[in-house]
N, C-alpha and C positions, 0 to 999 in steps of 0.2 A: 778491621774490627773483627774480633773473634765473635761468632754467632752463638757460642755455647755459653752455659751458665755455670756459676759457682754457687753452691748451696752452703751456708754457714749456719749452724745451730748456735744458740746462746749468742746471737749477734747484736743484741741491743746495747751492750756496754763492754768495758774491759777489752780483753784480747780479741773477742769475736768482732767488735766494732772495727778495730784496727786491721784485722784480717780482711773484712769486707772492703774497707777503704783501699787497702793495698791491692786487692784483687781487681777493683774497679780501675785503679790506675794502670793495671796490666791489661786493661780492655776486656775484662770478663763482664758479662751481664751478671746481676747478683740476685740471689734468692735468700732473703733474710728470714730467720726463724728465731722466735723468742716468746717468752710468756706474754700474755695479754697486758696491755697498759704499761708497756716498757719503752714507749716512744719510738717504736719502729718506723712509724710514718715520718717522723722528723729526720731520722737517719737516712731513710729512703730519699727524701728530698735533697739531702746533703750529697748523697752518692750520685743522684741524677745530674748534678752540676758537673760530674766528670764525664758526661755524655755517654752513659751506658744505661741500659734498661734495668729497672729494679722492681721486684715484686716482694711482698712479705706475707708471712703466715704466723699468726699469733696462736700459741697453743701450749699446753702443759704436757711435756714429754714423759712425765712419769706415768701416764695413763696409756694403755695399749691401744685403745680405740683412736686416740689422738695421733699416735705414731702412724697407724694405718692411713688416717685421713691426710696427714702430712705427706706421706710417700705417694699417695694417689694424686695429690696436687702437684708434687715435685716431678712426677713422671710425665706430666704434660709438657715439660720443658726438656731440652737436650742438656743434660748435666754432665759436665766434663770434670768438675772438681767437687768433691764432697769433703767438708771439714766438720768433724764431730767435736765441736767445742763446748757444747752445753755440758755442764758438770757442777757439782757442789761438794762441799766438804765442811770442815770445821774441827774444833778441838773441844772434847768433853770427857769427863770421867764416864766410863761405860755405864756405871750405875745411875748416872744422871742424864744419860742420853735417852730420848723418847723412842718409842717404836717408830713413829713417823719420821723422826730425824734420821735414824739409821736406814729405813726403808727407802727414803728419798734418795739418799746417796747411791744405794744399789740400783734402784730403778733408773735413775738418770745416767750415772756413770757407766753402768754395765749393760742393762737391758736396752735402753734407748740407743746407745752407741752401736751395739751389735745388730739390733733389728733394723735400724735405719740403713745401715751399711748393707746388710743382706738383701733388703728389699729394693735398694737402688743399684745393686751391681748389674742387673740386666740393662738398665739405662746407661750406666757408665761404660759397659763393654760394647755398646753400639758405636761409641766414639772411636776414632782412629787411635787416640791416646787419652787416657784419663788418669785422675789422681785422687787418692784418698789420704787425708791428713787427720790423724787421731791425736787428741791432746792428752798426754799422760801427765807426769809430774816428776820432779826430783824425789818425791815421797815414794815413788815406785821402787827405789833402790834399797829400801830397808823397811822392815816392820817398825811401827812407832806406837808406843803405848799412848793413850789418851787421844789417839786418832783412830786407831784400830781399823775400822771398816775403810776409811778413805785410802790409805796406802795400798791396802789389798785390791780396792777397786781400780786404782791406777796401774797396779801390776797386771791385773786382768787386761787392761787396754794395751799394755805392752805385749803380752803374749798373744792376744787376739790379733794385733797388727802384724806381728811376726809370722803368724800362721797364714794370714791373708797375703803377705808378701810372697810366700812360697807358692800359694795356690793360684794367685792371679798373675804371676809374672809372665806366663805364656799368653795372656790375654791383653797385653799392653796396658796394664793397670799398675801404676806406681803407688805403693803404700808406704807412708812414712809415719813415724811416731815421734812426737816432740815432747821433751821433758823440761818444761819451764821450771825455774826456781821461784821464789816468792815474787808475786806480782801485785801491784796496787790496783786491783780491779774495781774496787769501790771504797766508800768511806769506812765501812766496818773492817774490811780486810786490811786496808791501809793502817788503821789503828792498831790492829793485831800485830802487823809486821813491825811497826815502829816501837812496839813494846818488847820486841825480841832483841837479841844481842847485836852488837855492831857488826859482827861477822855475817849474821843473817842479812842485815840491812845492806851490807856491801855487795851482796849477791843479787840485789834487785836490778833488773834490766828494764828499761822503759818499754811500755807496751807496744809502742810503734816499732821499736827495734826488735822485739821478740816476734812480732808479726812478719817483719821483713826477713829476718833470719830463717824463720820457719818456712816461709814460702820460697825463698831462694833454695833452701835445702830440698824441699819437696820437688821443685821443678828441675833440680840438678840430679834427682834420682837417689838422694841420700835416704836410707831407711831409718836411721836413728839421728835425731837432731837435739843438741844441748845448747841453748842459747846462753852466752856469757862465759867468759874465761874462768871466772871464779866457780861457776857451776860445773864446768868441765873438770876443774881441779877437785871439787868436792866429790864428784862422781868417782874420780881416781882414788881418793882417800877412802870412800865408802867400800870400794871394791876390795881394798887390802885389809881393812879392819875386820877382826873377828866379829861374827854376827852378834854375839852377846854384848860386846863392847859398843858397837854402833847403836844397837837397840837401846841400851842404857843411856848413852849420851843424848840421842835424839829425844827419847822420852822425857829425860830430865828437863830439857829445854822447853818442851811443849807444856809440861806440868807447871813450869815456872810462869809460862805465858798465861795459862788458865788461872792460876792462883793470883796473878797480878790484877786480874779483872774482877776478883771477888771483893 
């Protein structure tokens, strides 16, 4: 039995839940983090059936004081794996996006990811070998109109992760960034995905499979992980398309999705 812990933010549902379950099956003790009233206790009981220890911390990571409280709690455990999964996004006309909507994306995707990582590094580097997995998105590979802040925040995660890879490689810390495609994480997101094109829907990979591919890649020392053959192909296409062309194509698809809900 591994005596160290894996900490997963955004662990109550979607990819975070499956990452937690997968890590428990790999004999890690688990630290679950999510918003209050997200049924973390129920998930903790499910994970305990896999014969590992489980603790959970309910908080809103868009607030600085909550990040500090979380890290203070987490540092009472030996953390070997940190997974920054908490994040949010959406599709809106910029003129219709509220201040709070945009600010929440920035605070959660950018600030929480960077500060939690920075404050847990001393704990991680105490272990003989440790791992950081940051969740980006296929959206990081192009700017997208009608999403604006979200792709930029996921590009930040990519660059942040790549910088960490270089800085921490001599300290036995593996840093990986994963770029999932569309994922049916909850009813609202599933509904949005299903209204998009057949091509988009064909790129959906089951959450359990995304979790396994991500963790296999992390423990194999892969720095960049793209789950799903179609998503890998899409990444190749996006790399060769002129910037103006891919922005136009992707933005048109998102606009169609927004207009379909009106």
